[in-house]
Structures are given as C-alpha cells and as structure tokens.
PDB file of N, CA, C and O in Angstrom:
ATOM      1  N   MET A   1      -3.614  -8.591   6.034  1.00  0.00           N
ATOM      2  CA  MET A   1      -4.630  -9.239   6.827  1.00  0.00           C
ATOM      3  C   MET A   1      -5.483  -8.188   7.552  1.00  0.00           C
ATOM      4  O   MET A   1      -6.680  -8.384   7.764  1.00  0.00           O
ATOM      5  N   PHE A   2      -4.846  -7.068   7.929  1.00  0.00           N
ATOM      6  CA  PHE A   2      -5.582  -5.993   8.587  1.00  0.00           C
ATOM      7  C   PHE A   2      -6.631  -5.413   7.644  1.00  0.00           C
ATOM      8  O   PHE A   2      -7.745  -5.112   8.072  1.00  0.00           O
ATOM      9  N   ALA A   3      -6.289  -5.253   6.367  1.00  0.00           N
ATOM     10  CA  ALA A   3      -7.235  -4.727   5.378  1.00  0.00           C
ATOM     11  C   ALA A   3      -8.420  -5.687   5.219  1.00  0.00           C
ATOM     12  O   ALA A   3      -9.565  -5.248   5.119  1.00  0.00           O
ATOM     13  N   PHE A   4      -8.149  -6.980   5.196  1.00  0.00           N
ATOM     14  CA  PHE A   4      -9.236  -7.952   5.106  1.00  0.00           C
ATOM     15  C   PHE A   4     -10.135  -7.872   6.340  1.00  0.00           C
ATOM     16  O   PHE A   4     -11.357  -7.973   6.229  1.00  0.00           O
ATOM     17  N   HIS A   5      -9.536  -7.693   7.499  1.00  0.00           N
ATOM     18  CA  HIS A   5     -10.318  -7.559   8.731  1.00  0.00           C
ATOM     19  C   HIS A   5     -11.247  -6.348   8.642  1.00  0.00           C
ATOM     20  O   HIS A   5     -12.417  -6.431   9.017  1.00  0.00           O
ATOM     21  N   ASN A   6     -10.731  -5.235   8.151  1.00  0.00           N
ATOM     22  CA  ASN A   6     -11.553  -4.032   8.004  1.00  0.00           C
ATOM     23  C   ASN A   6     -12.704  -4.253   7.029  1.00  0.00           C
ATOM     24  O   ASN A   6     -13.820  -3.792   7.268  1.00  0.00           O
ATOM     25  N   VAL A   7     -12.439  -4.947   5.947  1.00  0.00           N
ATOM     26  CA  VAL A   7     -13.503  -5.245   4.981  1.00  0.00           C
ATOM     27  C   VAL A   7     -14.580  -6.093   5.636  1.00  0.00           C
ATOM     28  O   VAL A   7     -15.770  -5.869   5.411  1.00  0.00           O
ATOM     29  N   GLU A   8     -14.179  -7.053   6.436  1.00  0.00           N
ATOM     30  CA  GLU A   8     -15.152  -7.911   7.101  1.00  0.00           C
ATOM     31  C   GLU A   8     -16.017  -7.122   8.080  1.00  0.00           C
ATOM     32  O   GLU A   8     -17.208  -7.403   8.217  1.00  0.00           O
ATOM     33  N   LEU A   9     -15.432  -6.138   8.762  1.00  0.00           N
ATOM     34  CA  LEU A   9     -16.216  -5.268   9.634  1.00  0.00           C
ATOM     35  C   LEU A   9     -17.237  -4.467   8.820  1.00  0.00           C
ATOM     36  O   LEU A   9     -18.387  -4.310   9.230  1.00  0.00           O
ATOM     37  N   LYS A  10     -16.804  -3.970   7.678  1.00  0.00           N
ATOM     38  CA  LYS A  10     -17.698  -3.186   6.823  1.00  0.00           C
ATOM     39  C   LYS A  10     -18.795  -4.054   6.210  1.00  0.00           C
ATOM     40  O   LYS A  10     -19.930  -3.602   6.052  1.00  0.00           O
ATOM     41  N   LEU A  11     -18.465  -5.280   5.870  1.00  0.00           N
ATOM     42  CA  LEU A  11     -19.489  -6.210   5.371  1.00  0.00           C
ATOM     43  C   LEU A  11     -20.533  -6.479   6.444  1.00  0.00           C
ATOM     44  O   LEU A  11     -21.727  -6.534   6.151  1.00  0.00           O
ATOM     45  N   GLY A  12     -20.097  -6.642   7.659  1.00  0.00           N
ATOM     46  CA  GLY A  12     -21.028  -6.850   8.773  1.00  0.00           C
ATOM     47  C   GLY A  12     -21.940  -5.663   8.971  1.00  0.00           C
ATOM     48  O   GLY A  12     -23.138  -5.822   9.206  1.00  0.00           O
ATOM     49  N   SER A  13     -21.376  -4.477   8.878  1.00  0.00           N
ATOM     50  CA  SER A  13     -22.161  -3.253   9.006  1.00  0.00           C
ATOM     51  C   SER A  13     -23.174  -3.135   7.869  1.00  0.00           C
ATOM     52  O   SER A  13     -24.337  -2.802   8.100  1.00  0.00           O
ATOM     53  N   LEU A  14     -22.735  -3.405   6.656  1.00  0.00           N
ATOM     54  CA  LEU A  14     -23.636  -3.348   5.504  1.00  0.00           C
ATOM     55  C   LEU A  14     -24.757  -4.368   5.649  1.00  0.00           C
ATOM     56  O   LEU A  14     -25.915  -4.073   5.351  1.00  0.00           O
ATOM     57  N   GLU A  15     -24.416  -5.556   6.104  1.00  0.00           N
ATOM     58  CA  GLU A  15     -25.422  -6.603   6.286  1.00  0.00           C
ATOM     59  C   GLU A  15     -26.478  -6.163   7.301  1.00  0.00           C
ATOM     60  O   GLU A  15     -27.672  -6.375   7.088  1.00  0.00           O
ATOM     61  N   THR A  16     -26.045  -5.559   8.391  1.00  0.00           N
ATOM     62  CA  THR A  16     -26.973  -5.070   9.416  1.00  0.00           C
ATOM     63  C   THR A  16     -27.885  -3.982   8.855  1.00  0.00           C
ATOM     64  O   THR A  16     -29.093  -3.997   9.088  1.00  0.00           O
ATOM     65  N   GLN A  17     -27.305  -3.044   8.121  1.00  0.00           N
ATOM     66  CA  GLN A  17     -28.085  -1.954   7.541  1.00  0.00           C
ATOM     67  C   GLN A  17     -29.090  -2.464   6.512  1.00  0.00           C
ATOM     68  O   GLN A  17     -30.245  -2.037   6.491  1.00  0.00           O
ATOM     69  N   MET A  18     -28.638  -3.377   5.662  1.00  0.00           N
ATOM     70  CA  MET A  18     -29.513  -3.909   4.619  1.00  0.00           C
ATOM     71  C   MET A  18     -30.638  -4.744   5.221  1.00  0.00           C
ATOM     72  O   MET A  18     -31.773  -4.686   4.747  1.00  0.00           O
ATOM     73  N   SER A  19     -30.339  -5.511   6.248  1.00  0.00           N
ATOM     74  CA  SER A  19     -31.393  -6.333   6.842  1.00  0.00           C
ATOM     75  C   SER A  19     -32.411  -5.474   7.595  1.00  0.00           C
ATOM     76  O   SER A  19     -33.571  -5.863   7.727  1.00  0.00           O
ATOM     77  N   ALA A  20     -31.986  -4.319   8.084  1.00  0.00           N
ATOM     78  CA  ALA A  20     -32.928  -3.403   8.728  1.00  0.00           C
ATOM     79  C   ALA A  20     -33.832  -2.740   7.692  1.00  0.00           C
ATOM     80  O   ALA A  20     -35.022  -2.542   7.939  1.00  0.00           O
ATOM     81  N   ALA A  21     -33.277  -2.400   6.548  1.00  0.00           N
ATOM     82  CA  ALA A  21     -34.041  -1.698   5.517  1.00  0.00           C
ATOM     83  C   ALA A  21     -34.844  -2.654   4.629  1.00  0.00           C
ATOM     84  O   ALA A  21     -35.982  -2.360   4.265  1.00  0.00           O
ATOM     85  N   PHE A  22     -34.250  -3.788   4.287  1.00  0.00           N
ATOM     86  CA  PHE A  22     -34.871  -4.745   3.363  1.00  0.00           C
ATOM     87  C   PHE A  22     -34.668  -6.165   3.908  1.00  0.00           C
ATOM     88  O   PHE A  22     -33.858  -6.918   3.366  1.00  0.00           O
ATOM     89  N   PRO A  23     -35.381  -6.537   4.959  1.00  0.00           N
ATOM     90  CA  PRO A  23     -35.108  -7.802   5.648  1.00  0.00           C
ATOM     91  C   PRO A  23     -35.080  -9.043   4.761  1.00  0.00           C
ATOM     92  O   PRO A  23     -34.184  -9.876   4.898  1.00  0.00           O
ATOM     93  N   LYS A  24     -36.028  -9.176   3.872  1.00  0.00           N
ATOM     94  CA  LYS A  24     -36.093 -10.392   3.058  1.00  0.00           C
ATOM     95  C   LYS A  24     -35.332 -10.258   1.748  1.00  0.00           C
ATOM     96  O   LYS A  24     -34.687 -11.208   1.304  1.00  0.00           O
ATOM     97  N   LYS A  25     -35.402  -9.105   1.136  1.00  0.00           N
ATOM     98  CA  LYS A  25     -34.791  -8.911  -0.179  1.00  0.00           C
ATOM     99  C   LYS A  25     -33.270  -8.854  -0.136  1.00  0.00           C
ATOM    100  O   LYS A  25     -32.608  -9.130  -1.136  1.00  0.00           O
ATOM    101  N   SER A  26     -32.720  -8.501   1.005  1.00  0.00           N
ATOM    102  CA  SER A  26     -31.270  -8.301   1.075  1.00  0.00           C
ATOM    103  C   SER A  26     -30.479  -9.578   1.351  1.00  0.00           C
ATOM    104  O   SER A  26     -29.269  -9.604   1.126  1.00  0.00           O
ATOM    105  N   VAL A  27     -31.117 -10.615   1.821  1.00  0.00           N
ATOM    106  CA  VAL A  27     -30.404 -11.827   2.249  1.00  0.00           C
ATOM    107  C   VAL A  27     -29.554 -12.401   1.122  1.00  0.00           C
ATOM    108  O   VAL A  27     -28.357 -12.623   1.305  1.00  0.00           O
ATOM    109  N   ASP A  28     -30.153 -12.643  -0.033  1.00  0.00           N
ATOM    110  CA  ASP A  28     -29.410 -13.242  -1.150  1.00  0.00           C
ATOM    111  C   ASP A  28     -28.342 -12.294  -1.699  1.00  0.00           C
ATOM    112  O   ASP A  28     -27.260 -12.724  -2.098  1.00  0.00           O
ATOM    113  N   ILE A  29     -28.661 -11.008  -1.713  1.00  0.00           N
ATOM    114  CA  ILE A  29     -27.706 -10.015  -2.228  1.00  0.00           C
ATOM    115  C   ILE A  29     -26.456  -9.982  -1.355  1.00  0.00           C
ATOM    116  O   ILE A  29     -25.335 -10.034  -1.862  1.00  0.00           O
ATOM    117  N   ILE A  30     -26.650  -9.896  -0.064  1.00  0.00           N
ATOM    118  CA  ILE A  30     -25.516  -9.833   0.868  1.00  0.00           C
ATOM    119  C   ILE A  30     -24.738 -11.141   0.857  1.00  0.00           C
ATOM    120  O   ILE A  30     -23.509 -11.129   0.924  1.00  0.00           O
ATOM    121  N   GLN A  31     -25.433 -12.262   0.772  1.00  0.00           N
ATOM    122  CA  GLN A  31     -24.739 -13.553   0.759  1.00  0.00           C
ATOM    123  C   GLN A  31     -23.855 -13.686  -0.481  1.00  0.00           C
ATOM    124  O   GLN A  31     -22.740 -14.200  -0.396  1.00  0.00           O
ATOM    125  N   ALA A  32     -24.345 -13.228  -1.622  1.00  0.00           N
ATOM    126  CA  ALA A  32     -23.545 -13.276  -2.849  1.00  0.00           C
ATOM    127  C   ALA A  32     -22.302 -12.386  -2.713  1.00  0.00           C
ATOM    128  O   ALA A  32     -21.216 -12.755  -3.160  1.00  0.00           O
ATOM    129  N   LEU A  33     -22.468 -11.227  -2.100  1.00  0.00           N
ATOM    130  CA  LEU A  33     -21.328 -10.330  -1.879  1.00  0.00           C
ATOM    131  C   LEU A  33     -20.315 -10.972  -0.941  1.00  0.00           C
ATOM    132  O   LEU A  33     -19.114 -10.940  -1.207  1.00  0.00           O
ATOM    133  N   LYS A  34     -20.787 -11.548   0.142  1.00  0.00           N
ATOM    134  CA  LYS A  34     -19.889 -12.203   1.094  1.00  0.00           C
ATOM    135  C   LYS A  34     -19.179 -13.394   0.459  1.00  0.00           C
ATOM    136  O   LYS A  34     -17.987 -13.597   0.689  1.00  0.00           O
ATOM    137  N   ASN A  35     -19.892 -14.175  -0.330  1.00  0.00           N
ATOM    138  CA  ASN A  35     -19.265 -15.317  -1.008  1.00  0.00           C
ATOM    139  C   ASN A  35     -18.158 -14.848  -1.948  1.00  0.00           C
ATOM    140  O   ASN A  35     -17.075 -15.433  -1.977  1.00  0.00           O
ATOM    141  N   GLY A  36     -18.430 -13.794  -2.715  1.00  0.00           N
ATOM    142  CA  GLY A  36     -17.415 -13.248  -3.619  1.00  0.00           C
ATOM    143  C   GLY A  36     -16.202 -12.743  -2.859  1.00  0.00           C
ATOM    144  O   GLY A  36     -15.063 -12.971  -3.266  1.00  0.00           O
ATOM    145  N   TYR A  37     -16.453 -12.056  -1.752  1.00  0.00           N
ATOM    146  CA  TYR A  37     -15.356 -11.539  -0.936  1.00  0.00           C
ATOM    147  C   TYR A  37     -14.507 -12.674  -0.368  1.00  0.00           C
ATOM    148  O   TYR A  37     -13.279 -12.635  -0.453  1.00  0.00           O
ATOM    149  N   PHE A  38     -15.158 -13.685   0.211  1.00  0.00           N
ATOM    150  CA  PHE A  38     -14.393 -14.777   0.822  1.00  0.00           C
ATOM    151  C   PHE A  38     -13.647 -15.598  -0.227  1.00  0.00           C
ATOM    152  O   PHE A  38     -12.564 -16.113   0.050  1.00  0.00           O
ATOM    153  N   ASP A  39     -14.208 -15.726  -1.415  1.00  0.00           N
ATOM    154  CA  ASP A  39     -13.470 -16.380  -2.510  1.00  0.00           C
ATOM    155  C   ASP A  39     -12.199 -15.595  -2.821  1.00  0.00           C
ATOM    156  O   ASP A  39     -11.124 -16.173  -2.986  1.00  0.00           O
ATOM    157  N   TYR A  40     -12.334 -14.275  -2.899  1.00  0.00           N
ATOM    158  CA  TYR A  40     -11.190 -13.395  -3.186  1.00  0.00           C
ATOM    159  C   TYR A  40     -10.141 -13.510  -2.075  1.00  0.00           C
ATOM    160  O   TYR A  40      -8.960 -13.728  -2.347  1.00  0.00           O
ATOM    161  N   LYS A  41     -10.579 -13.364  -0.843  1.00  0.00           N
ATOM    162  CA  LYS A  41      -9.655 -13.428   0.295  1.00  0.00           C
ATOM    163  C   LYS A  41      -8.946 -14.778   0.358  1.00  0.00           C
ATOM    164  O   LYS A  41      -7.727 -14.840   0.521  1.00  0.00           O
ATOM    165  N   ASN A  42      -9.711 -15.851   0.228  1.00  0.00           N
ATOM    166  CA  ASN A  42      -9.115 -17.186   0.314  1.00  0.00           C
ATOM    167  C   ASN A  42      -8.141 -17.446  -0.823  1.00  0.00           C
ATOM    168  O   ASN A  42      -7.122 -18.111  -0.635  1.00  0.00           O
ATOM    169  N   HIS A  43      -8.451 -16.926  -1.997  1.00  0.00           N
ATOM    170  CA  HIS A  43      -7.548 -17.114  -3.131  1.00  0.00           C
ATOM    171  C   HIS A  43      -6.214 -16.399  -2.886  1.00  0.00           C
ATOM    172  O   HIS A  43      -5.143 -16.960  -3.118  1.00  0.00           O
ATOM    173  N   LEU A  44      -6.302 -15.155  -2.415  1.00  0.00           N
ATOM    174  CA  LEU A  44      -5.060 -14.397  -2.187  1.00  0.00           C
ATOM    175  C   LEU A  44      -4.275 -14.915  -0.991  1.00  0.00           C
ATOM    176  O   LEU A  44      -3.055 -15.060  -1.067  1.00  0.00           O
ATOM    177  N   THR A  45      -4.949 -15.190   0.093  1.00  0.00           N
ATOM    178  CA  THR A  45      -4.231 -15.614   1.295  1.00  0.00           C
ATOM    179  C   THR A  45      -3.812 -17.076   1.232  1.00  0.00           C
ATOM    180  O   THR A  45      -2.976 -17.517   2.020  1.00  0.00           O
ATOM    181  N   GLY A  46      -4.386 -17.827   0.301  1.00  0.00           N
ATOM    182  CA  GLY A  46      -3.998 -19.217   0.144  1.00  0.00           C
ATOM    183  C   GLY A  46      -2.991 -19.414  -0.976  1.00  0.00           C
ATOM    184  O   GLY A  46      -2.596 -20.541  -1.273  1.00  0.00           O
ATOM    185  N   GLY A  47      -2.578 -18.321  -1.594  1.00  0.00           N
ATOM    186  CA  GLY A  47      -1.672 -18.405  -2.736  1.00  0.00           C
ATOM    187  C   GLY A  47      -0.220 -18.242  -2.365  1.00  0.00           C
ATOM    188  O   GLY A  47       0.155 -18.208  -1.193  1.00  0.00           O
ATOM    189  N   GLU A  48       0.590 -18.141  -3.412  1.00  0.00           N
ATOM    190  CA  GLU A  48       2.042 -18.102  -3.223  1.00  0.00           C
ATOM    191  C   GLU A  48       2.526 -16.854  -2.498  1.00  0.00           C
ATOM    192  O   GLU A  48       3.612 -16.862  -1.919  1.00  0.00           O
ATOM    193  N   ILE A  49       1.740 -15.786  -2.519  1.00  0.00           N
ATOM    194  CA  ILE A  49       2.160 -14.538  -1.865  1.00  0.00           C
ATOM    195  C   ILE A  49       2.344 -14.740  -0.361  1.00  0.00           C
ATOM    196  O   ILE A  49       3.173 -14.073   0.259  1.00  0.00           O
ATOM    197  N   MET A  50       1.585 -15.642   0.216  1.00  0.00           N
ATOM    198  CA  MET A  50       1.637 -15.852   1.660  1.00  0.00           C
ATOM    199  C   MET A  50       2.733 -16.829   2.087  1.00  0.00           C
ATOM    200  O   MET A  50       2.937 -17.029   3.285  1.00  0.00           O
ATOM    201  N   LEU A  51       3.433 -17.434   1.148  1.00  0.00           N
ATOM    202  CA  LEU A  51       4.500 -18.362   1.492  1.00  0.00           C
ATOM    203  C   LEU A  51       5.712 -17.600   2.032  1.00  0.00           C
ATOM    204  O   LEU A  51       6.021 -16.504   1.564  1.00  0.00           O
ATOM    205  N   SER A  52       6.379 -18.174   2.996  1.00  0.00           N
ATOM    206  CA  SER A  52       7.566 -17.524   3.559  1.00  0.00           C
ATOM    207  C   SER A  52       8.689 -17.434   2.530  1.00  0.00           C
ATOM    208  O   SER A  52       9.567 -16.579   2.643  1.00  0.00           O
ATOM    209  N   SER A  53       8.666 -18.307   1.535  1.00  0.00           N
ATOM    210  CA  SER A  53       9.705 -18.296   0.507  1.00  0.00           C
ATOM    211  C   SER A  53       9.411 -17.294  -0.611  1.00  0.00           C
ATOM    212  O   SER A  53      10.230 -17.121  -1.514  1.00  0.00           O
ATOM    213  N   PHE A  54       8.253 -16.633  -0.560  1.00  0.00           N
ATOM    214  CA  PHE A  54       7.883 -15.679  -1.613  1.00  0.00           C
ATOM    215  C   PHE A  54       8.769 -14.446  -1.534  1.00  0.00           C
ATOM    216  O   PHE A  54       8.923 -13.845  -0.471  1.00  0.00           O
ATOM    217  N   ASN A  55       9.361 -14.071  -2.693  1.00  0.00           N
ATOM    218  CA  ASN A  55      10.209 -12.879  -2.691  1.00  0.00           C
ATOM    219  C   ASN A  55      10.021 -11.994  -3.916  1.00  0.00           C
ATOM    220  O   ASN A  55      10.580 -10.899  -3.968  1.00  0.00           O
ATOM    221  N   GLN A  56       9.251 -12.438  -4.898  1.00  0.00           N
ATOM    222  CA  GLN A  56       9.067 -11.640  -6.100  1.00  0.00           C
ATOM    223  C   GLN A  56       7.743 -12.003  -6.771  1.00  0.00           C
ATOM    224  O   GLN A  56       7.356 -13.170  -6.829  1.00  0.00           O
ATOM    225  N   VAL A  57       7.064 -10.979  -7.272  1.00  0.00           N
ATOM    226  CA  VAL A  57       5.801 -11.200  -7.983  1.00  0.00           C
ATOM    227  C   VAL A  57       6.129 -11.570  -9.429  1.00  0.00           C
ATOM    228  O   VAL A  57       6.703 -10.780 -10.178  1.00  0.00           O
ATOM    229  N   SER A  58       5.752 -12.779  -9.793  1.00  0.00           N
ATOM    230  CA  SER A  58       5.966 -13.219 -11.176  1.00  0.00           C
ATOM    231  C   SER A  58       4.845 -12.662 -12.055  1.00  0.00           C
ATOM    232  O   SER A  58       3.829 -12.182 -11.553  1.00  0.00           O
ATOM    233  N   ASP A  59       5.043 -12.733 -13.363  1.00  0.00           N
ATOM    234  CA  ASP A  59       4.002 -12.283 -14.287  1.00  0.00           C
ATOM    235  C   ASP A  59       2.719 -13.083 -14.089  1.00  0.00           C
ATOM    236  O   ASP A  59       1.623 -12.522 -14.107  1.00  0.00           O
ATOM    237  N   ALA A  60       2.855 -14.388 -13.901  1.00  0.00           N
ATOM    238  CA  ALA A  60       1.681 -15.248 -13.708  1.00  0.00           C
ATOM    239  C   ALA A  60       0.944 -14.882 -12.421  1.00  0.00           C
ATOM    240  O   ALA A  60      -0.285 -14.828 -12.396  1.00  0.00           O
ATOM    241  N   CYS A  61       1.693 -14.633 -11.367  1.00  0.00           N
ATOM    242  CA  CYS A  61       1.100 -14.254 -10.086  1.00  0.00           C
ATOM    243  C   CYS A  61       0.381 -12.908 -10.220  1.00  0.00           C
ATOM    244  O   CYS A  61      -0.732 -12.742  -9.720  1.00  0.00           O
ATOM    245  N   TYR A  62       1.012 -11.966 -10.884  1.00  0.00           N
ATOM    246  CA  TYR A  62       0.416 -10.648 -11.083  1.00  0.00           C
ATOM    247  C   TYR A  62      -0.880 -10.755 -11.886  1.00  0.00           C
ATOM    248  O   TYR A  62      -1.888 -10.148 -11.523  1.00  0.00           O
ATOM    249  N   ARG A  63      -0.857 -11.518 -12.966  1.00  0.00           N
ATOM    250  CA  ARG A  63      -2.063 -11.696 -13.789  1.00  0.00           C
ATOM    251  C   ARG A  63      -3.172 -12.352 -12.978  1.00  0.00           C
ATOM    252  O   ARG A  63      -4.333 -11.950 -13.062  1.00  0.00           O
ATOM    253  N   ASP A  64      -2.812 -13.361 -12.197  1.00  0.00           N
ATOM    254  CA  ASP A  64      -3.797 -14.049 -11.375  1.00  0.00           C
ATOM    255  C   ASP A  64      -4.422 -13.095 -10.357  1.00  0.00           C
ATOM    256  O   ASP A  64      -5.641 -13.088 -10.186  1.00  0.00           O
ATOM    257  N   CYS A  65      -3.616 -12.306  -9.692  1.00  0.00           N
ATOM    258  CA  CYS A  65      -4.127 -11.338  -8.717  1.00  0.00           C
ATOM    259  C   CYS A  65      -5.027 -10.306  -9.395  1.00  0.00           C
ATOM    260  O   CYS A  65      -6.063  -9.930  -8.848  1.00  0.00           O
ATOM    261  N   CYS A  66      -4.638  -9.853 -10.571  1.00  0.00           N
ATOM    262  CA  CYS A  66      -5.454  -8.892 -11.317  1.00  0.00           C
ATOM    263  C   CYS A  66      -6.789  -9.506 -11.725  1.00  0.00           C
ATOM    264  O   CYS A  66      -7.825  -8.843 -11.671  1.00  0.00           O
ATOM    265  N   THR A  67      -6.762 -10.763 -12.132  1.00  0.00           N
ATOM    266  CA  THR A  67      -7.987 -11.460 -12.510  1.00  0.00           C
ATOM    267  C   THR A  67      -8.917 -11.586 -11.307  1.00  0.00           C
ATOM    268  O   THR A  67     -10.117 -11.333 -11.415  1.00  0.00           O
ATOM    269  N   GLN A  68      -8.364 -11.975 -10.168  1.00  0.00           N
ATOM    270  CA  GLN A  68      -9.175 -12.114  -8.962  1.00  0.00           C
ATOM    271  C   GLN A  68      -9.731 -10.766  -8.510  1.00  0.00           C
ATOM    272  O   GLN A  68     -10.872 -10.683  -8.057  1.00  0.00           O
ATOM    273  N   HIS A  69      -8.937  -9.728  -8.633  1.00  0.00           N
ATOM    274  CA  HIS A  69      -9.399  -8.389  -8.268  1.00  0.00           C
ATOM    275  C   HIS A  69     -10.535  -7.957  -9.188  1.00  0.00           C
ATOM    276  O   HIS A  69     -11.516  -7.373  -8.729  1.00  0.00           O
ATOM    277  N   SER A  70     -10.411  -8.235 -10.458  1.00  0.00           N
ATOM    278  CA  SER A  70     -11.464  -7.893 -11.411  1.00  0.00           C
ATOM    279  C   SER A  70     -12.762  -8.630 -11.076  1.00  0.00           C
ATOM    280  O   SER A  70     -13.850  -8.064 -11.181  1.00  0.00           O
ATOM    281  N   LYS A  71     -12.640  -9.874 -10.679  1.00  0.00           N
ATOM    282  CA  LYS A  71     -13.833 -10.650 -10.315  1.00  0.00           C
ATOM    283  C   LYS A  71     -14.549 -10.051  -9.112  1.00  0.00           C
ATOM    284  O   LYS A  71     -15.772  -9.908  -9.132  1.00  0.00           O
ATOM    285  N   ILE A  72     -13.805  -9.697  -8.061  1.00  0.00           N
ATOM    286  CA  ILE A  72     -14.457  -9.135  -6.873  1.00  0.00           C
ATOM    287  C   ILE A  72     -14.996  -7.742  -7.173  1.00  0.00           C
ATOM    288  O   ILE A  72     -16.025  -7.343  -6.629  1.00  0.00           O
ATOM    289  N   GLU A  73     -14.317  -7.016  -8.022  1.00  0.00           N
ATOM    290  CA  GLU A  73     -14.817  -5.698  -8.426  1.00  0.00           C
ATOM    291  C   GLU A  73     -16.161  -5.834  -9.150  1.00  0.00           C
ATOM    292  O   GLU A  73     -17.068  -5.030  -8.934  1.00  0.00           O
ATOM    293  N   THR A  74     -16.285  -6.841  -9.998  1.00  0.00           N
ATOM    294  CA  THR A  74     -17.542  -7.099 -10.699  1.00  0.00           C
ATOM    295  C   THR A  74     -18.636  -7.483  -9.710  1.00  0.00           C
ATOM    296  O   THR A  74     -19.773  -7.030  -9.838  1.00  0.00           O
ATOM    297  N   VAL A  75     -18.304  -8.312  -8.729  1.00  0.00           N
ATOM    298  CA  VAL A  75     -19.277  -8.699  -7.700  1.00  0.00           C
ATOM    299  C   VAL A  75     -19.763  -7.464  -6.949  1.00  0.00           C
ATOM    300  O   VAL A  75     -20.962  -7.318  -6.709  1.00  0.00           O
ATOM    301  N   ILE A  76     -18.855  -6.585  -6.582  1.00  0.00           N
ATOM    302  CA  ILE A  76     -19.218  -5.369  -5.846  1.00  0.00           C
ATOM    303  C   ILE A  76     -20.111  -4.473  -6.692  1.00  0.00           C
ATOM    304  O   ILE A  76     -21.133  -3.983  -6.211  1.00  0.00           O
ATOM    305  N   LYS A  77     -19.737  -4.258  -7.934  1.00  0.00           N
ATOM    306  CA  LYS A  77     -20.533  -3.387  -8.799  1.00  0.00           C
ATOM    307  C   LYS A  77     -21.904  -3.981  -9.091  1.00  0.00           C
ATOM    308  O   LYS A  77     -22.892  -3.251  -9.169  1.00  0.00           O
ATOM    309  N   THR A  78     -21.973  -5.283  -9.252  1.00  0.00           N
ATOM    310  CA  THR A  78     -23.257  -5.952  -9.468  1.00  0.00           C
ATOM    311  C   THR A  78     -24.123  -5.827  -8.219  1.00  0.00           C
ATOM    312  O   THR A  78     -25.332  -5.611  -8.312  1.00  0.00           O
ATOM    313  N   THR A  79     -23.508  -5.961  -7.066  1.00  0.00           N
ATOM    314  CA  THR A  79     -24.239  -5.804  -5.807  1.00  0.00           C
ATOM    315  C   THR A  79     -24.813  -4.399  -5.686  1.00  0.00           C
ATOM    316  O   THR A  79     -25.957  -4.223  -5.268  1.00  0.00           O
ATOM    317  N   LEU A  80     -24.022  -3.406  -6.050  1.00  0.00           N
ATOM    318  CA  LEU A  80     -24.507  -2.028  -5.997  1.00  0.00           C
ATOM    319  C   LEU A  80     -25.717  -1.829  -6.911  1.00  0.00           C
ATOM    320  O   LEU A  80     -26.667  -1.136  -6.547  1.00  0.00           O
ATOM    321  N   GLN A  81     -25.679  -2.429  -8.081  1.00  0.00           N
ATOM    322  CA  GLN A  81     -26.816  -2.315  -8.993  1.00  0.00           C
ATOM    323  C   GLN A  81     -28.060  -2.984  -8.406  1.00  0.00           C
ATOM    324  O   GLN A  81     -29.165  -2.455  -8.532  1.00  0.00           O
ATOM    325  N   LYS A  82     -27.888  -4.132  -7.772  1.00  0.00           N
ATOM    326  CA  LYS A  82     -29.016  -4.826  -7.154  1.00  0.00           C
ATOM    327  C   LYS A  82     -29.595  -4.014  -6.013  1.00  0.00           C
ATOM    328  O   LYS A  82     -30.815  -3.929  -5.866  1.00  0.00           O
ATOM    329  N   ILE A  83     -28.728  -3.415  -5.202  1.00  0.00           N
ATOM    330  CA  ILE A  83     -29.189  -2.578  -4.098  1.00  0.00           C
ATOM    331  C   ILE A  83     -29.930  -1.359  -4.629  1.00  0.00           C
ATOM    332  O   ILE A  83     -30.963  -0.965  -4.087  1.00  0.00           O
ATOM    333  N   HIS A  84     -29.413  -0.782  -5.661  1.00  0.00           N
ATOM    334  CA  HIS A  84     -30.050   0.396  -6.260  1.00  0.00           C
ATOM    335  C   HIS A  84     -31.457   0.077  -6.743  1.00  0.00           C
ATOM    336  O   HIS A  84     -32.341   0.931  -6.673  1.00  0.00           O
ATOM    337  N   LYS A  85     -31.675  -1.126  -7.228  1.00  0.00           N
ATOM    338  CA  LYS A  85     -32.997  -1.528  -7.714  1.00  0.00           C
ATOM    339  C   LYS A  85     -34.002  -1.770  -6.595  1.00  0.00           C
ATOM    340  O   LYS A  85     -35.210  -1.759  -6.830  1.00  0.00           O
ATOM    341  N   LEU A  86     -33.502  -1.990  -5.367  1.00  0.00           N
ATOM    342  CA  LEU A  86     -34.421  -2.208  -4.253  1.00  0.00           C
ATOM    343  C   LEU A  86     -35.172  -0.922  -3.986  1.00  0.00           C
ATOM    344  O   LEU A  86     -36.007  -0.871  -3.082  1.00  0.00           O
TER     345      LEU A  86
END
C-alpha cells in the first residue's frame, strides 16, 4: 500500500508539471494514465492477495498479476510516447 501511495504522489506531481507545460493537451493523457493506474491498483488490492486467508500464490493468481502488470506497463509506455509527441 505504501508503494501505491508513492505512485499516487508521483502521478500528482506529473499532472502538475504537465498541466503547467501543456495545459490543454495534457488533460486526456494524464487522465488515461490515472485510469490505467487505478484499474491496476483496484485489481490487485481487490483480489485474493489482500485476503487474510491468502497464503500462497497460485499459478492462476500469478498469471493474472502478470497480465495486469503488462497492461499498466503498456499504458505507461503509451503515455510516454504521447508526451514525447507533445
């Protein structure tokens, strides 16, 4: 949860910087990044890993986490490409 908190601080900082540099063009880009991040966070923190009865990572759980990580990684890389084009 601490790592998620740090990411949220960094997202806020990035949003502030982008809105200062590109006030209108950055709104949709940052919102898409934030949506991807919150989807990732909610999926992981709402899953079986957060249950008190959780004691072992199953193959299905591992694959699911890897899939979700790949999705957020794609969102981040796509965001970087969009920022680079600005």
